C-alpha positions as CSV (number, residue, x, y, z in Angstrom):
1,X,30.9,44.3,-21.6
2,X,29.1,44.0,-18.4
3,X,28.5,47.0,-16.3
4,X,30.6,46.9,-13.1
5,X,29.3,47.5,-9.5
6,X,31.4,48.2,-6.6
7,X,30.5,46.8,-3.2
8,X,31.9,48.0,0.1
9,X,31.2,47.4,3.8
10,X,32.0,50.4,6.0
11,X,32.0,51.3,9.8
12,X,31.8,48.7,12.6
13,X,31.6,45.1,11.5
14,X,28.6,43.1,12.5
15,X,27.1,39.6,11.7
16,X,25.1,39.7,8.4
17,X,27.5,41.6,6.2
18,X,28.5,38.6,4.4
19,X,24.9,37.2,3.6
20,X,24.2,40.8,2.4
21,X,27.3,40.8,0.0
22,X,26.3,37.3,-1.3
23,X,22.5,38.4,-1.8
24,X,23.7,41.6,-3.7
25,X,26.5,39.8,-5.8
26,X,24.3,36.9,-6.9
27,X,21.4,39.0,-7.8
28,X,23.6,41.5,-9.6
29,X,25.1,38.7,-11.5
30,X,21.8,37.3,-12.6
31,X,20.8,40.7,-13.7
32,X,23.9,40.8,-16.1
33,X,26.4,43.0,-13.9
34,X,30.1,42.3,-12.8
35,X,30.8,42.9,-9.2
36,X,33.9,44.2,-7.7
37,X,34.7,44.3,-3.8
38,X,36.2,47.4,-2.5
39,X,38.5,46.4,0.4
40,X,38.1,48.2,3.8
41,X,35.1,50.5,3.1
42,X,35.7,54.0,1.7
43,X,39.3,53.5,2.2
44,X,39.4,50.9,-0.6
45,X,37.5,53.3,-2.9
46,X,40.1,56.1,-2.0
47,X,43.1,53.8,-2.6
48,X,41.6,51.9,-5.6
49,X,41.9,48.8,-3.8
50,X,39.3,46.2,-5.3
51,X,38.9,42.8,-6.6
52,X,36.5,41.1,-8.8
53,X,34.1,38.9,-7.0
54,X,33.2,35.5,-8.5
55,X,30.4,33.1,-7.4
56,X,32.7,30.8,-5.6
57,X,33.7,34.0,-3.5
58,X,30.3,34.4,-2.0
59,X,28.2,31.3,-2.4
60,X,29.3,29.9,0.9
61,X,29.5,32.9,3.3
62,X,25.8,33.1,4.2
63,X,26.7,31.7,7.8
64,X,30.0,33.6,8.3
65,X,30.3,36.6,10.7
66,X,32.3,39.6,9.8
67,X,32.9,40.8,6.3
68,X,35.1,39.3,3.5
69,X,35.7,42.7,2.1
70,X,37.0,44.2,5.4
71,X,35.9,47.4,6.9
72,X,37.2,50.7,8.3
73,X,35.8,54.0,9.7
74,X,37.5,56.2,6.9
75,X,35.5,59.2,5.9
76,X,36.6,60.5,2.4
77,X,35.3,64.0,3.2
78,X,37.8,64.0,6.2
79,X,41.0,62.9,4.2
80,X,43.1,65.2,2.1
81,X,41.7,64.9,-1.5
82,X,40.0,61.9,-0.3
83,X,36.7,62.6,-2.4
84,X,38.8,63.4,-5.5
85,X,40.7,60.1,-5.1
86,X,37.5,58.3,-4.7
87,X,35.9,59.7,-7.7
88,X,39.1,59.0,-9.7
89,X,38.9,55.4,-8.5
90,X,35.5,55.1,-9.7
91,X,36.6,56.1,-13.2
92,X,39.9,53.9,-13.2
93,X,38.0,50.9,-12.0
94,X,35.3,51.6,-14.7
95,X,32.6,51.4,-11.9
96,X,29.1,52.1,-13.0
97,X,27.8,52.3,-9.6
98,X,28.3,51.5,-5.8
99,X,26.5,49.5,-3.2
100,X,27.5,50.8,0.1
101,X,26.6,48.6,3.2
102,X,26.7,50.4,6.5
103,X,25.1,52.5,9.2
104,X,24.6,56.3,9.7
105,X,28.3,57.2,8.8
106,X,28.8,55.1,5.9
107,X,25.4,55.9,4.2
108,X,25.9,59.6,5.1
109,X,29.1,59.6,2.9
110,X,27.0,57.7,0.2
111,X,24.3,60.4,0.4
112,X,27.0,63.3,0.0
113,X,28.6,61.6,-2.9
114,X,25.2,61.3,-4.6
115,X,24.0,64.7,-3.8
116,X,27.2,66.6,-4.5
117,X,29.0,64.5,-7.0
118,X,26.2,62.6,-8.7
119,X,27.8,59.2,-7.9
120,X,25.3,56.4,-8.6
121,X,25.0,54.8,-5.1
122,X,22.5,52.5,-3.5
123,X,22.6,51.8,0.3
124,X,22.3,48.7,2.5
125,X,21.3,49.3,6.2
126,X,23.8,47.6,8.5
127,X,24.3,48.3,12.2
128,X,24.3,46.3,15.4
129,X,22.9,49.3,17.1
130,X,19.6,49.5,15.2
131,X,19.7,53.3,15.2
132,X,19.4,53.8,11.5
133,X,16.3,55.9,10.5
134,X,14.0,54.9,7.6
135,X,14.0,51.2,8.4
136,X,12.3,49.1,11.2
137,X,15.4,46.9,11.7
138,X,19.1,46.6,10.7
139,X,20.9,43.4,10.2
140,X,23.4,42.7,13.0
141,X,21.2,43.8,15.7
142,X,19.3,40.5,16.5
143,X,22.6,38.7,16.6
144,X,24.3,41.1,18.9
145,X,21.5,41.4,21.3
146,X,21.0,37.6,21.3
147,X,24.6,37.3,22.3
148,X,24.0,40.1,25.0
149,X,21.1,38.3,26.4
150,X,23.1,35.1,26.8
151,X,25.7,37.0,28.6
152,X,23.1,38.5,30.7
153,X,21.6,35.2,31.8
154,X,25.1,33.7,32.8
155,X,25.4,36.7,35.0
156,X,22.1,36.0,36.7
157,X,23.3,32.5,37.4
158,X,26.5,33.8,39.2
159,X,24.6,36.6,40.8
160,X,22.4,34.2,42.5
161,X,25.1,32.0,43.5
162,X,27.0,34.7,45.2
163,X,24.1,36.9,46.3
164,X,25.4,39.7,44.2
165,X,24.2,42.6,41.9
166,X,25.5,42.2,38.6
167,X,26.0,44.9,36.0
168,X,26.3,44.1,32.2
169,X,27.6,47.0,29.9
170,X,26.7,46.5,26.3
171,X,27.4,48.5,23.1
172,X,25.1,50.7,21.1
173,X,26.7,54.0,20.8
174,X,24.4,56.8,21.2
175,X,21.1,54.8,21.1
176,X,19.8,52.3,23.7
177,X,18.3,49.7,21.5
178,X,20.8,46.9,22.5
179,X,20.5,47.6,26.2
180,X,16.8,47.9,26.0
181,X,16.3,44.6,24.3
182,X,18.9,42.9,26.3
183,X,17.4,43.9,29.5
184,X,13.7,43.3,28.7
185,X,14.6,39.8,27.3
186,X,16.7,38.9,30.2
187,X,14.5,40.1,32.9
188,X,16.9,42.9,34.1
189,X,16.0,44.8,37.3
190,X,17.2,48.1,35.9
191,X,17.9,49.3,32.3
192,X,20.0,52.4,31.8
193,X,20.0,53.9,28.4
194,X,21.0,57.4,26.9
195,X,17.4,58.4,25.8
196,X,16.1,58.4,29.6
197,X,17.6,60.7,32.1
198,X,19.7,58.9,34.5
199,X,18.6,59.0,38.2
200,X,20.9,57.3,40.6
201,X,18.4,57.4,43.5
202,X,15.7,55.6,41.3
203,X,18.2,52.8,40.4
204,X,19.4,52.4,44.0
205,X,15.7,51.9,45.2
206,X,14.9,49.5,42.5
207,X,17.9,47.4,43.2
208,X,17.3,47.4,46.9
209,X,13.7,46.3,46.3
210,X,14.7,43.6,43.8
211,X,17.5,42.3,45.8
212,X,15.4,42.1,49.1
213,X,12.9,39.8,47.2
214,X,15.4,37.5,45.5
215,X,18.9,38.0,47.0
216,X,20.3,39.1,43.5
217,X,19.8,41.6,40.7
218,X,20.8,42.5,37.2
219,X,21.4,45.9,35.8
220,X,22.0,46.3,32.0
221,X,23.6,49.6,30.9
222,X,24.3,51.1,27.6
223,X,28.0,52.2,27.0
224,X,26.8,55.8,26.1
225,X,24.7,56.4,29.3
226,X,24.9,60.1,30.1
227,X,25.7,60.9,33.7
228,X,24.5,64.2,35.3
229,X,28.1,65.0,36.2
230,X,31.5,63.8,35.1
231,X,33.3,61.2,36.9
232,X,36.3,63.4,37.5
233,X,37.1,67.1,36.7
234,X,40.7,66.0,35.4
235,X,39.4,63.5,32.7
236,X,41.1,63.6,29.3
237,X,39.4,64.8,26.4
238,X,38.1,61.6,24.7
239,X,39.3,60.6,21.2
240,X,37.0,60.9,18.3
241,X,36.8,58.9,14.9
242,X,36.6,60.3,11.4
243,X,33.0,61.0,11.8
244,X,33.3,62.9,15.1
245,X,32.0,60.1,17.2
246,X,33.5,59.8,20.8
247,X,35.3,56.4,21.1
248,X,33.6,54.9,24.1
249,X,36.1,52.1,25.0
250,X,37.5,53.8,28.0
251,X,34.3,55.3,29.5
252,X,34.0,52.6,32.1
253,X,30.2,53.1,32.3
254,X,29.5,49.5,33.8
255,X,32.2,50.1,36.5
256,X,30.8,53.5,37.4
257,X,27.3,52.2,38.1
258,X,28.7,49.2,40.1
259,X,30.5,51.6,42.4
260,X,27.3,53.6,42.7
261,X,25.2,50.5,43.4
262,X,27.8,49.1,46.1
263,X,28.1,52.4,47.8
264,X,24.4,53.1,47.8
265,X,23.2,49.7,48.8
266,X,26.0,48.0,50.7
267,X,25.6,45.0,48.3
268,X,28.6,43.4,46.6
269,X,28.4,44.3,42.9
270,X,30.3,43.2,39.9
271,X,30.5,44.7,36.5
272,X,31.2,43.0,33.1
273,X,31.7,44.5,29.7
274,X,30.7,42.3,26.7
275,X,32.4,44.7,24.3
276,X,33.3,43.4,20.8
277,X,32.1,39.7,21.5
278,X,28.8,41.2,20.4
279,X,30.0,42.1,16.8
280,X,31.5,38.6,15.9
281,X,30.1,35.1,15.4
282,X,27.4,33.4,13.0
283,X,24.5,35.6,12.2
284,X,21.2,34.5,13.5
285,X,18.4,33.3,11.2
286,X,16.6,36.6,11.4
287,X,19.8,38.5,10.5
288,X,20.7,36.0,7.6
289,X,17.3,36.4,5.9
290,X,17.0,40.2,6.5
291,X,20.7,40.7,5.2
292,X,20.1,38.6,2.2
293,X,16.8,40.4,1.4
294,X,18.2,43.9,1.6
295,X,21.3,42.7,-0.5
296,X,19.2,41.4,-3.2
297,X,16.9,44.5,-3.1
298,X,20.0,46.7,-3.4
299,X,21.0,45.0,-6.6
300,X,17.5,45.2,-7.9
301,X,17.5,49.0,-7.2
302,X,20.7,49.5,-8.9
303,X,19.3,47.8,-11.9
304,X,16.2,50.1,-11.8
305,X,18.2,53.1,-11.4
306,X,17.0,54.0,-8.0
307,X,20.2,55.7,-6.8
308,X,20.5,58.0,-3.8
309,X,18.3,55.5,-2.1
310,X,18.5,52.6,0.5
311,X,16.9,49.1,0.8
312,X,14.7,49.3,4.0
313,X,12.5,47.0,6.1
314,X,8.9,48.2,6.8
315,X,7.0,45.9,8.7
316,X,7.6,42.6,6.9
317,X,8.3,44.0,3.7
318,X,11.5,45.1,1.9
319,X,11.2,48.5,0.4
320,X,13.3,51.5,-0.2
321,X,13.9,54.9,1.5
322,X,16.1,57.9,0.7
323,X,19.6,57.9,2.0
324,X,18.9,61.6,3.2
325,X,16.1,60.4,5.4
326,X,18.1,57.3,6.5
327,X,21.4,59.1,7.5
328,X,19.8,62.4,8.6
329,X,18.7,61.6,12.1
330,X,19.5,58.7,14.7
331,X,16.6,56.5,15.6
332,X,16.4,56.7,19.3
333,X,14.5,54.6,21.8
334,X,10.9,56.0,21.8
335,X,8.8,56.7,24.9
336,X,6.5,53.8,24.5
337,X,9.5,51.4,24.8
338,X,10.9,53.3,27.8
339,X,7.5,52.9,29.3
340,X,7.5,49.1,28.8
341,X,11.0,48.7,30.2
342,X,10.1,50.7,33.3
343,X,6.9,48.7,33.9
344,X,8.8,45.4,33.6
345,X,11.5,46.5,36.1
346,X,9.7,48.6,38.6
347,X,8.0,45.9,40.5
348,X,7.7,47.5,43.9
349,X,3.9,48.3,43.7
350,X,3.1,44.8,42.6
351,X,5.0,43.3,45.5
352,X,3.3,45.7,48.0
353,X,-0.2,44.9,47.2
């Protein structure tokens, strides 16, 4: 009888999950394993909700967005007897091991199950935020940022037409990679990210300079930008998910910046939030290939008994890294990237020469 591997996708969806599932399943089958898909992430393991995956289930999904397995932000360690139920499901489903596809939270659960309960698990790095340590890139990021760049360029067109300042708020949680790459690639005049202390006066000055030169300007801001003071003293306590993350859906970061800009410059300013549009749609070529490679690698690592580890991209190579390293610390935007963004957006000295 073939050994069974359980596969799950946890956390937020993103383009590339289906190619990763496809790569892992086809490689696992070639190595003699039977694959079972757990529905809706760790929730499926807690509830024992799984189905056998056949070749016809995965062979045509390489270009599909989302995940055929469904997903959730369920944390077994935050549910009553969640871990006990998950372990019982491993036994009742006769699962030899798990392949967990996700970001910091999903792989953090995988690490704890491995370290505390000796669950045989291999990780696959997924997040459109690109904030997972131990890997240079995560699939989902290239697609999400490409969509955001398209949105930014459309805002530039309408900003030119109406002589406005346009503000684009993008996703990215606590890291600014999506905003950074979107801003650089679209030629934004100001990029606001959590890793750089926000300076309202600096932003206003840069927008004034850019607008004086070309009669329009673009600002790209990360949803989790930290302001020096709250918008109002009576703000409600924000909701949090199972992993303790603040739900950013109602923060209104883009609108706040637009109000600051219009007040500080006197220029008509509009804000747009791209939101979950970034998550859906067909994965780009880069994400299809990266997701496939790490999916295949995860199946190979399972066969080799490399548990408690994650497939990872280092340079152009697909290698492996410990789950502890991957989920231990968020990968934030580094100083050299911040300097590049500032250099490209702060054009005042160049103009005055």
